[in-house]
Biotite code that builds the C-alpha atoms (Angstrom):
import biotite.structure as struc

atoms = struc.array([
    struc.Atom([87.072, 166.153, 134.929], chain_id="A", res_id=1, res_name="MET", atom_name="CA", element="C"),
    struc.Atom([88.520, 169.264, 133.330], chain_id="A", res_id=2, res_name="SER", atom_name="CA", element="C"),
    struc.Atom([87.730, 170.285, 129.788], chain_id="A", res_id=3, res_name="MET", atom_name="CA", element="C"),
    struc.Atom([91.198, 170.003, 128.265], chain_id="A", res_id=4, res_name="ASP", atom_name="CA", element="C"),
    struc.Atom([89.548, 169.247, 124.918], chain_id="A", res_id=5, res_name="PHE", atom_name="CA", element="C"),
    struc.Atom([87.013, 170.757, 122.519], chain_id="A", res_id=6, res_name="ASN", atom_name="CA", element="C"),
    struc.Atom([84.074, 168.385, 122.100], chain_id="A", res_id=7, res_name="TYR", atom_name="CA", element="C"),
    struc.Atom([82.757, 170.226, 119.027], chain_id="A", res_id=8, res_name="ASP", atom_name="CA", element="C"),
    struc.Atom([86.086, 169.747, 117.267], chain_id="A", res_id=9, res_name="GLU", atom_name="CA", element="C"),
    struc.Atom([86.040, 166.058, 118.132], chain_id="A", res_id=10, res_name="ILE", atom_name="CA", element="C"),
    struc.Atom([82.551, 165.688, 116.650], chain_id="A", res_id=11, res_name="ILE", atom_name="CA", element="C"),
    struc.Atom([83.728, 167.429, 113.454], chain_id="A", res_id=12, res_name="LYS", atom_name="CA", element="C"),
    struc.Atom([86.802, 165.218, 113.259], chain_id="A", res_id=13, res_name="LYS", atom_name="CA", element="C"),
    struc.Atom([84.984, 161.924, 113.887], chain_id="A", res_id=14, res_name="VAL", atom_name="CA", element="C"),
    struc.Atom([81.820, 162.795, 111.981], chain_id="A", res_id=15, res_name="GLY", atom_name="CA", element="C"),
    struc.Atom([79.538, 160.548, 114.031], chain_id="A", res_id=16, res_name="PHE", atom_name="CA", element="C"),
    struc.Atom([78.459, 161.912, 117.411], chain_id="A", res_id=17, res_name="LYS", atom_name="CA", element="C"),
    struc.Atom([77.343, 158.534, 118.694], chain_id="A", res_id=18, res_name="TYR", atom_name="CA", element="C"),
    struc.Atom([80.680, 156.948, 117.831], chain_id="A", res_id=19, res_name="ALA", atom_name="CA", element="C"),
    struc.Atom([82.619, 159.335, 120.085], chain_id="A", res_id=20, res_name="VAL", atom_name="CA", element="C"),
    struc.Atom([81.515, 157.828, 123.444], chain_id="A", res_id=21, res_name="PRO", atom_name="CA", element="C"),
    struc.Atom([82.254, 154.345, 122.144], chain_id="A", res_id=22, res_name="VAL", atom_name="CA", element="C"),
    struc.Atom([85.711, 155.451, 120.994], chain_id="A", res_id=23, res_name="MET", atom_name="CA", element="C"),
    struc.Atom([86.394, 157.032, 124.389], chain_id="A", res_id=24, res_name="VAL", atom_name="CA", element="C"),
    struc.Atom([85.209, 153.942, 126.277], chain_id="A", res_id=25, res_name="ALA", atom_name="CA", element="C"),
    struc.Atom([87.321, 151.603, 124.138], chain_id="A", res_id=26, res_name="LYS", atom_name="CA", element="C"),
    struc.Atom([90.390, 153.820, 124.528], chain_id="A", res_id=27, res_name="ARG", atom_name="CA", element="C"),
    struc.Atom([89.952, 154.030, 128.313], chain_id="A", res_id=28, res_name="VAL", atom_name="CA", element="C"),
    struc.Atom([89.698, 150.247, 128.395], chain_id="A", res_id=29, res_name="GLN", atom_name="CA", element="C"),
    struc.Atom([93.021, 149.980, 126.550], chain_id="A", res_id=30, res_name="VAL", atom_name="CA", element="C"),
    struc.Atom([94.635, 152.571, 128.836], chain_id="A", res_id=31, res_name="LEU", atom_name="CA", element="C"),
    struc.Atom([93.535, 150.581, 131.906], chain_id="A", res_id=32, res_name="LYS", atom_name="CA", element="C"),
    struc.Atom([95.104, 147.352, 130.655], chain_id="A", res_id=33, res_name="GLU", atom_name="CA", element="C"),
    struc.Atom([98.430, 146.387, 132.119], chain_id="A", res_id=34, res_name="ASP", atom_name="CA", element="C"),
    struc.Atom([100.968, 145.374, 129.566], chain_id="A", res_id=35, res_name="GLY", atom_name="CA", element="C"),
    struc.Atom([104.040, 146.261, 127.653], chain_id="A", res_id=36, res_name="PHE", atom_name="CA", element="C"),
    struc.Atom([102.267, 147.414, 124.511], chain_id="A", res_id=37, res_name="ASP", atom_name="CA", element="C"),
    struc.Atom([102.795, 151.052, 123.566], chain_id="A", res_id=38, res_name="THR", atom_name="CA", element="C"),
    struc.Atom([99.056, 151.416, 122.889], chain_id="A", res_id=39, res_name="THR", atom_name="CA", element="C"),
    struc.Atom([98.347, 151.105, 126.611], chain_id="A", res_id=40, res_name="SER", atom_name="CA", element="C"),
    struc.Atom([100.294, 154.276, 127.438], chain_id="A", res_id=41, res_name="LYS", atom_name="CA", element="C"),
    struc.Atom([98.742, 157.758, 127.246], chain_id="A", res_id=42, res_name="PRO", atom_name="CA", element="C"),
    struc.Atom([99.773, 159.709, 124.146], chain_id="A", res_id=43, res_name="LEU", atom_name="CA", element="C"),
    struc.Atom([98.987, 163.150, 125.602], chain_id="A", res_id=44, res_name="VAL", atom_name="CA", element="C"),
    struc.Atom([99.361, 164.981, 128.906], chain_id="A", res_id=45, res_name="LYS", atom_name="CA", element="C"),
    struc.Atom([96.362, 166.484, 130.685], chain_id="A", res_id=46, res_name="THR", atom_name="CA", element="C"),
    struc.Atom([96.018, 168.616, 133.801], chain_id="A", res_id=47, res_name="SER", atom_name="CA", element="C"),
    struc.Atom([94.135, 165.965, 135.775], chain_id="A", res_id=48, res_name="ASP", atom_name="CA", element="C"),
    struc.Atom([95.469, 162.656, 134.346], chain_id="A", res_id=49, res_name="ASN", atom_name="CA", element="C"),
    struc.Atom([91.894, 161.367, 134.101], chain_id="A", res_id=50, res_name="ASN", atom_name="CA", element="C"),
    struc.Atom([91.709, 158.485, 131.607], chain_id="A", res_id=51, res_name="LEU", atom_name="CA", element="C"),
    struc.Atom([88.496, 159.812, 130.047], chain_id="A", res_id=52, res_name="VAL", atom_name="CA", element="C"),
    struc.Atom([90.052, 163.250, 129.532], chain_id="A", res_id=53, res_name="THR", atom_name="CA", element="C"),
    struc.Atom([93.147, 161.618, 128.056], chain_id="A", res_id=54, res_name="ILE", atom_name="CA", element="C"),
    struc.Atom([91.019, 159.588, 125.625], chain_id="A", res_id=55, res_name="ALA", atom_name="CA", element="C"),
    struc.Atom([89.086, 162.677, 124.484], chain_id="A", res_id=56, res_name="PHE", atom_name="CA", element="C"),
    struc.Atom([92.327, 164.633, 124.024], chain_id="A", res_id=57, res_name="LYS", atom_name="CA", element="C"),
    struc.Atom([93.928, 161.797, 122.027], chain_id="A", res_id=58, res_name="GLU", atom_name="CA", element="C"),
    struc.Atom([90.925, 161.723, 119.696], chain_id="A", res_id=59, res_name="ILE", atom_name="CA", element="C"),
    struc.Atom([90.993, 165.506, 119.339], chain_id="A", res_id=60, res_name="GLU", atom_name="CA", element="C"),
    struc.Atom([94.709, 165.477, 118.474], chain_id="A", res_id=61, res_name="LYS", atom_name="CA", element="C"),
    struc.Atom([94.206, 162.691, 115.924], chain_id="A", res_id=62, res_name="GLY", atom_name="CA", element="C"),
    struc.Atom([96.212, 160.044, 117.772], chain_id="A", res_id=63, res_name="TYR", atom_name="CA", element="C"),
    struc.Atom([93.131, 157.821, 118.044], chain_id="A", res_id=64, res_name="VAL", atom_name="CA", element="C"),
    struc.Atom([90.947, 157.442, 114.966], chain_id="A", res_id=65, res_name="ARG", atom_name="CA", element="C"),
    struc.Atom([87.728, 155.703, 114.081], chain_id="A", res_id=66, res_name="LEU", atom_name="CA", element="C"),
    struc.Atom([88.212, 152.339, 112.398], chain_id="A", res_id=67, res_name="LYS", atom_name="CA", element="C"),
    struc.Atom([86.000, 151.416, 109.458], chain_id="A", res_id=68, res_name="ASN", atom_name="CA", element="C"),
    struc.Atom([84.583, 154.907, 109.046], chain_id="A", res_id=69, res_name="LYS", atom_name="CA", element="C"),
    struc.Atom([83.563, 153.927, 105.521], chain_id="A", res_id=70, res_name="ASP", atom_name="CA", element="C"),
    struc.Atom([81.196, 151.277, 106.899], chain_id="A", res_id=71, res_name="LYS", atom_name="CA", element="C"),
    struc.Atom([79.479, 153.885, 109.045], chain_id="A", res_id=72, res_name="LEU", atom_name="CA", element="C"),
    struc.Atom([79.138, 156.113, 105.981], chain_id="A", res_id=73, res_name="GLU", atom_name="CA", element="C"),
    struc.Atom([77.263, 153.306, 104.220], chain_id="A", res_id=74, res_name="GLU", atom_name="CA", element="C"),
    struc.Atom([74.585, 153.103, 106.902], chain_id="A", res_id=75, res_name="ILE", atom_name="CA", element="C"),
    struc.Atom([74.208, 156.847, 107.392], chain_id="A", res_id=76, res_name="LYS", atom_name="CA", element="C"),
    struc.Atom([70.566, 157.713, 106.599], chain_id="A", res_id=77, res_name="PRO", atom_name="CA", element="C"),
    struc.Atom([69.855, 160.018, 103.720], chain_id="A", res_id=78, res_name="GLU", atom_name="CA", element="C"),
    struc.Atom([67.444, 162.768, 104.735], chain_id="A", res_id=79, res_name="VAL", atom_name="CA", element="C"),
    struc.Atom([65.278, 164.252, 102.019], chain_id="A", res_id=80, res_name="LYS", atom_name="CA", element="C"),
])
């Protein structure tokens, strides 16, 4: 897998480091599905056409976003 994406930028964009792998896994699952839906087609080009790389790149570019981010904000612990 090539590093066609910047993981640090993805973390900044998403805001929850543990949500990123879940987002990538869910997006790869959608990309693997056969169908006629436009969501099952890659939205970016990568050098290796690896589905995981594509998912990371789509998140980095803002094509795939975290749903219900506000709910995650509610459970974020407050450190004193």
